[in-house]
C-alpha positions in Angstrom: 107.5 21.1 -76.8 103.8 21.7 -77.4 103.0 18.1 -77.0 105.0 18.0 -73.8 103.1 21.1 -72.5 99.7 19.6 -73.2 100.7 16.4 -71.5 101.7 18.3 -68.4 98.3 20.0 -68.3 96.5 16.7 -68.6 98.6 15.2 -65.9 97.9 18.1 -63.5 94.2 17.9 -64.2 94.2 14.2 -63.6 96.0 14.6 -60.3 93.4 17.1 -59.2 90.6 14.8 -60.0 92.3 11.9 -58.1 93.0 14.1 -55.1 89.4 15.4 -54.8 87.6 12.4 -53.5 85.0 11.0 -51.2 86.5 10.3 -47.8 84.7 8.3 -45.0 84.9 9.8 -41.5 84.3 7.3 -38.7 82.4 8.3 -35.6 85.5 8.4 -33.4 87.1 11.0 -31.2 89.1 13.5 -33.2 88.3 11.8 -36.6 86.2 14.7 -38.0 88.6 17.4 -37.0 91.5 15.4 -38.6 89.5 14.7 -41.8 88.7 18.4 -42.2 92.3 19.4 -41.6 93.5 16.9 -44.2 90.9 17.6 -46.8 91.6 19.0 -50.2 89.3 21.4 -52.2 86.5 19.4 -53.7 86.6 16.6 -51.2 83.3 15.1 -49.9 83.6 14.0 -46.3 80.9 11.4 -45.7 80.3 11.1 -41.9 79.5 7.6 -40.8 76.5 7.0 -38.6 76.8 8.1 -35.0 78.0 11.0 -32.9 80.9 13.3 -34.1 82.4 15.9 -31.8 82.2 19.5 -32.7 82.5 22.4 -33.0 84.1 22.4 -36.4 85.3 25.1 -38.9 85.3 24.9 -42.7 87.5 27.3 -44.6 87.8 25.6 -48.1 85.6 24.1 -50.8 84.5 20.8 -49.3 81.2 19.0 -48.5 80.2 17.5 -45.2 77.5 14.8 -45.8 75.9 12.9 -43.0 73.5 11.0 -45.3 70.8 11.6 -42.6 72.5 9.3 -40.1 75.3 11.4 -38.5 75.2 13.9 -35.7 77.7 16.7 -34.9 77.4 17.9 -31.3 79.3 21.0 -30.2 78.9 20.2 -26.5 77.5 23.7 -25.6 80.4 25.7 -27.0 80.2 28.2 -29.9 78.6 27.3 -33.2 78.3 23.7 -34.2 79.6 24.4 -37.8 81.4 27.7 -38.7 81.9 28.4 -42.4 84.5 31.0 -43.5 85.3 29.7 -46.9 83.4 29.5 -50.2 81.7 26.8 -52.3 81.0 24.7 -49.2 78.1 22.3 -48.7 76.7 21.0 -45.3 74.0 18.4 -45.8 72.2 15.4 -44.2 73.4 16.1 -40.7 71.9 16.5 -37.2 73.5 19.6 -35.8 73.1 20.3 -32.1 74.7 21.6 -28.9 75.6 25.2 -29.7 76.6 27.6 -27.0 74.3 30.3 -25.6 76.1 33.6 -26.4 73.9 36.0 -28.2 76.8 38.4 -28.9 78.7 35.6 -30.8 75.4 34.4 -32.4 76.1 30.8 -31.4 74.3 28.7 -34.1 73.8 25.3 -35.6 75.5 26.7 -38.7 77.3 30.1 -38.8 78.2 31.5 -42.2 80.6 34.4 -42.0 81.1 37.4 -44.2 84.3 35.9 -45.8 82.2 33.0 -47.3 80.3 32.8 -50.6 78.2 30.3 -52.4 77.5 28.2 -49.4 74.7 25.5 -49.4 73.1 24.3 -46.1 70.5 21.7 -47.0 68.5 18.7 -45.6 69.8 19.0 -42.1 68.1 18.6 -38.7 69.3 21.7 -36.8 68.0 21.1 -33.3 68.2 22.9 -29.9 70.7 25.5 -30.8 70.5 29.2 -29.8 70.2 30.2 -33.4 69.5 27.8 -36.3 71.5 29.2 -39.2 73.3 32.6 -39.0 73.9 34.0 -42.5 76.2 36.8 -41.4 77.5 38.8 -44.4 78.3 36.2 -47.1 77.1 36.5 -50.7 74.8 34.0 -52.4 74.2 31.6 -49.6 71.3 29.0 -49.8 69.6 27.5 -46.8 67.2 24.8 -48.1 65.1 21.9 -46.8 66.3 22.0 -43.2 64.3 21.2 -40.1 65.1 23.8 -37.5 63.8 23.5 -34.0 64.8 26.2 -31.5 65.0 26.3 -27.7 62.3 26.8 -25.1 64.5 27.3 -22.1 64.1 31.1 -22.1 61.4 33.7 -22.6 60.6 33.9 -26.3 62.2 37.3 -26.8 65.4 35.9 -25.3 65.7 33.1 -27.7 67.5 33.1 -31.0 66.0 33.1 -34.5 65.6 30.1 -36.8 67.4 31.8 -39.6 69.1 35.1 -39.1 70.2 37.0 -42.3 72.4 40.1 -42.0 73.9 42.0 -44.9 74.0 39.0 -47.1 72.9 39.9 -50.6 71.6 37.1 -52.8 70.5 34.8 -49.9 67.9 32.1 -50.7 66.0 30.6 -47.7 63.6 28.0 -49.0 61.6 24.8 -48.1 62.6 24.9 -44.4 60.4 23.7 -41.5 61.1 26.2 -38.6 59.6 25.8 -35.1 60.1 27.4 -31.7 62.8 30.0 -30.9 62.2 33.7 -31.5 61.5 34.6 -35.1 61.4 32.1 -37.9 63.4 34.2 -40.4 64.8 37.6 -39.3 66.3 39.7 -42.1 68.2 42.9 -41.2 70.0 45.2 -43.7 70.1 42.6 -46.4 68.9 43.1 -50.0 68.1 41.0 -53.0 67.0 37.9 -51.1 64.4 35.2 -51.8 62.5 33.7 -48.9 60.0 31.1 -50.1 58.0 28.0 -49.2 59.1 27.9 -45.5 56.8 26.5 -42.8 57.0 28.4 -39.5 55.2 27.6 -36.3 55.2 28.5 -32.6 57.3 31.6 -33.0 57.1 35.4 -32.3 57.2 36.5 -35.9 57.3 34.0 -38.8 59.1 36.5 -41.1 60.6 39.7 -39.6 61.9 42.1 -42.2 64.0 45.2 -41.4 65.8 47.3 -44.1 65.5 44.5 -46.7 65.0 45.9 -50.2 64.4 44.3 -53.6 63.4 41.0 -52.0 60.8 38.3 -52.4 58.6 36.6 -49.7 56.5 33.9 -51.4 54.7 30.7 -50.6 55.5 30.7 -46.9 53.2 29.4 -44.3 52.8 30.9 -40.8 50.7 28.9 -38.3 50.0 29.8 -34.7 52.6 32.5 -34.3 52.2 35.8 -32.5 52.6 37.7 -35.8 52.9 36.3 -39.3 54.7 38.6 -41.7 56.2 41.8 -40.3 57.6 43.8 -43.1 59.4 47.0 -41.9 61.5 49.8 -43.3 61.8 48.0 -46.7 61.3 49.1 -50.3 60.4 47.2 -53.5 59.5 43.9 -51.9 57.2 41.2 -53.5 55.0 39.4 -51.0 52.8 36.8 -52.7 50.9 33.5 -52.0 51.7 33.3 -48.3 49.4 31.8 -45.7 48.9 33.3 -42.2 46.7 30.9 -40.3 45.7 31.3 -36.6 48.4 33.9 -36.0 47.3 35.7 -32.8 48.1 39.4 -33.2 48.6 40.3 -36.9 48.7 38.2 -40.0 50.5 40.8 -42.2 52.0 44.1 -41.1 53.4 46.8 -43.3 55.4 49.4 -41.3 57.3 52.0 -43.4 57.2 49.5 -46.2 56.9 51.2 -49.6 56.5 50.3 -53.3 55.6 46.7 -52.4 53.6 44.2 -54.4 51.3 42.3 -52.0 49.1 39.7 -53.8 47.5 36.3 -53.4 48.0 36.0 -49.6 45.6 34.5 -47.1 45.2 35.7 -43.5 42.6 33.6 -41.7 41.4 33.2 -38.1 42.6 34.1 -34.7 44.3 37.4 -35.5 43.4 40.7 -33.8 44.1 42.3 -37.2 44.4 40.4 -40.4 46.5 43.3 -41.8 48.0 46.4 -40.2 49.2 49.2 -42.6 51.2 51.8 -40.8 52.9 54.7 -42.6 53.3 52.6 -45.8 53.0 54.2 -49.2 52.7 53.4 -52.9 51.9 49.7 -52.3 49.8 47.5 -54.6 47.7 45.3 -52.4 45.5 43.0 -54.5 43.8 39.6 -54.7 44.4 38.8 -51.0 41.8 37.2 -48.7 41.4 38.5 -45.1 39.0 36.3 -43.2 37.8 35.8 -39.6 39.8 38.5 -37.8 38.7 41.1 -35.3 39.7 43.7 -37.8 40.3 43.0 -41.5 42.6 45.9 -42.2 43.8 48.6 -39.7 44.9 51.5 -41.9 46.6 54.5 -40.2 49.4 56.9 -39.9 49.1 58.8 -43.2 49.5 55.7 -45.5 48.8 57.2 -48.9 48.8 56.3 -52.6 48.2 52.6 -52.0 46.1 50.7 -54.5 43.8 48.2 -52.8 41.8 46.1 -55.2 40.5 42.6 -55.7 40.8 41.6 -52.1 38.2 39.7 -50.1 37.1 40.8 -46.6 35.2 37.9 -45.3 33.6 37.6 -41.8 35.8 40.1 -40.0 34.1 41.6 -37.0 35.2 45.1 -38.2 36.2 45.0 -41.9 38.2 48.2 -41.9 39.5 50.5 -39.2 40.7 53.7 -40.9 42.0 56.3 -38.5 41.8 59.5 -40.5 39.4 62.1 -42.0 40.3 61.9 -45.7 38.2 60.1 -48.3 40.2 57.1 -49.4 39.1 55.2 -52.6 39.6 51.5 -52.4 39.0 50.5 -56.0 41.4 50.7 -58.9 40.6 50.9 -62.6 37.0 50.1 -62.0 37.6 47.1 -59.8 37.1 47.2 -56.0 37.0 44.5 -53.3 34.6 41.9 -52.0 32.8 42.6 -48.7 30.9 39.8 -47.0 28.7 42.3 -45.2 27.7 44.3 -48.3 24.1 43.5 -49.3 25.0 43.9 -52.9 23.0 43.6 -56.2 24.4 43.1 -59.7 21.6 43.7 -62.1 23.8 44.0 -65.2 25.8 40.8 -64.3 29.2 42.3 -64.8 30.5 41.1 -61.4 30.6 44.6 -59.9 28.0 45.6 -57.3 25.5 48.3 -58.4 26.1 50.3 -55.2 29.3 51.5 -53.6 30.2 50.5 -50.1 31.5 52.3 -47.0 32.8 49.9 -44.4 32.7 52.5 -41.6 30.3 55.2 -40.4 30.5 58.1 -37.9 29.8 55.9 -34.9 32.8 53.8 -35.7 35.0 56.9 -35.6 33.4 57.9 -32.3 34.0 54.5 -30.8 37.6 54.4 -31.9 38.4 57.8 -30.3 36.0 57.3 -27.3 35.8 53.6 -26.3 33.5 54.4 -23.4 30.8 55.3 -26.0 30.3 51.6 -26.6 28.0 51.7 -23.6 25.5 53.6 -25.8 25.5 51.2 -28.7 22.0 50.0 -28.1 20.6 53.5 -27.5 17.9 54.7 -30.0 19.9 57.8 -30.8 22.8 55.8 -32.0 20.6 53.7 -34.2 19.0 56.8 -35.6 22.5 58.2 -36.5 23.4 55.0 -38.3 20.1 54.9 -40.1 20.5 58.5 -41.2 24.0 58.0 -42.5 22.9 54.9 -44.5 20.1 56.7 -46.2 21.8 60.1 -46.5 25.5 59.4 -47.5 26.4 63.1 -47.6 26.4 63.0 -43.8 29.1 60.4 -43.6 32.6 61.4 -42.5 35.8 60.9 -44.5 36.9 57.3 -44.7 37.2 54.3 -47.0 34.9 54.2 -50.0 34.8 51.3 -52.4 33.1 52.5 -55.6 33.1 49.2 -57.4 32.6 46.3 -54.9 33.0 42.8 -56.2 30.3 40.2 -56.1 32.5 37.2 -55.6 35.5 36.8 -53.3 39.0 35.6 -54.3 39.6 32.1 -53.2 42.9 30.9 -51.7 43.2 27.1 -51.1 44.8 25.5 -48.1 46.2 22.0 -48.3 44.6 19.5 -46.0 47.7 18.9 -44.0 48.2 22.6 -43.4 44.5 23.0 -42.5 45.0 20.3 -39.8 47.9 22.2 -38.3 45.7 25.4 -38.4 42.9 23.6 -36.5 45.4 22.4 -33.9 46.7 26.0 -33.5 43.2 27.3 -33.1 42.5 24.8 -30.4 45.7 25.8 -28.5 44.7 29.4 -28.8 41.3 28.8 -27.2 43.0 27.0 -24.4 45.5 29.7 -23.8 45.1 32.0 -20.8 43.0 35.0 -21.6 44.8 37.3 -19.2 48.0 37.6 -21.4 49.1 41.2 -21.9 48.2 42.5 -25.4 50.9 42.3 -27.9 52.3 45.5 -29.5 54.4 44.7 -32.5 55.8 48.3 -32.7 56.9 48.5 -29.1 60.4 47.2 -29.8 61.0 49.5 -32.8 
C-alpha cells in the first residue's frame, strides 16, 4: 500500500509539471483572451510578435511574456492588464491604449488588492493614463520598465507613472519614467523600497504621502518641477539621490520626521535646493546643495534636526531661516562646508578656525520687508552689515555653524546623466519667464 501511495504522489506531481507549460499565443483576434482562459497555474504564455487585443485580466499564477516584440492594446477601454491573482508575472510587452477614467485609475497595468507577489518587469508602458497602479496588493515589484505618460491634458490632470496605495512591501526599481503627472506617487503605503529610477519631465519625481518605514535611494530626477517631495511620513531613508535642474525644489521635507537624509545631490535650476517645513528629528548629512537661489529654506518650527557634513556651494542665499531662535548646525564637532566662508585652518584638522553665520539682520529685514531691497546699496545698510560682522553679539537669532568644514562632500554624476541635465538646463532657459510661481504646498 505504501508503495502504491508513493507512486500516486509521483504521478500527480508529474502531471502537474506536464500541464504547466510554455504556450505560444499568435497575434490573432481573440487568441490572447482564449489562451488566458485556458491557462493552468504555472503556465508561461509567450506572445508572438505583433498586436494583441486587450484589455485582459489575470487571476491565477501565470506569466505573460512578450519577449520585447509583442504589443497589447486596450483600444481606449479600462486598464490594459488587470491583475487580481497572485504569483503573476508580466514582462517584455508593449502595453498601450488604456482608458481615461481617473476614478477607475485606468492604467497600463493595474494590480488590485486581492493580488500578491506580482512582478511587472521590462515592459514599455506607453501613452496610458497611469503607468502602473499598485492598488492594495502585498509584495509587488515593478522593475526595469519604460513608462511614458500622456501630454494631452494639463500636467495636474494627467496620471502618475507609478501609483502606490496601501501596498506594503512594494519595490519600484530601475524604471525610466517620463511625462504624466508624478513619477512615483505613494499614498498611505508603508515598508516600500523605491530605488534607481530615472524620472524626467514631470511635476514631482517622487511624491510621498503617509509612507512610513520606507527607502528612497539612488533615484535621479531631471528637469521636473520638484524632485523629491516627502510629506507626512516617518522613519524614511533617503540616500544617494540626484536632483538635477529641477525648477522649484530639489528636496522637500513637509511633516517628515525621524528621517535619514544622506548623500544626495541637488544641483542647478531650483528656487530652493531644499525646503524643510515643520519637519523634526531628522538626520541630514553629507548632502551637496549647489547652484540654487536658496540652499536650504528652513521654517515652521522645525526642531531637533541634526545638519552636518553637508556642502552649500554657490547658492545665491545659502540659508533662509525664518525664526528668532539660535540654531546650531554642527553635530559632534563637525559642521558643514560653506563656499562663501573665508575660512582658515591653522591646525590642519579640516575644521575652520572660525564659526560661520550664513545670515545677518539685513537678511531678516529683507525676508519680512521685501521693499527694503531698494536700500541695499545705501551706506547705512553696509554699516549695519559691517558692524554685525565685527561685533557678533549684535546678530539676531539664526543658524550658527560652530565647526565649518574646509572641504565639501563630492557627489559624482555619470556623464550620460550630466548630458540630460545640460539639456534640461537649456530647456529651462528657453522656457517662458512669465509662468506663475509654483507653490508645492498649495494642494495640501
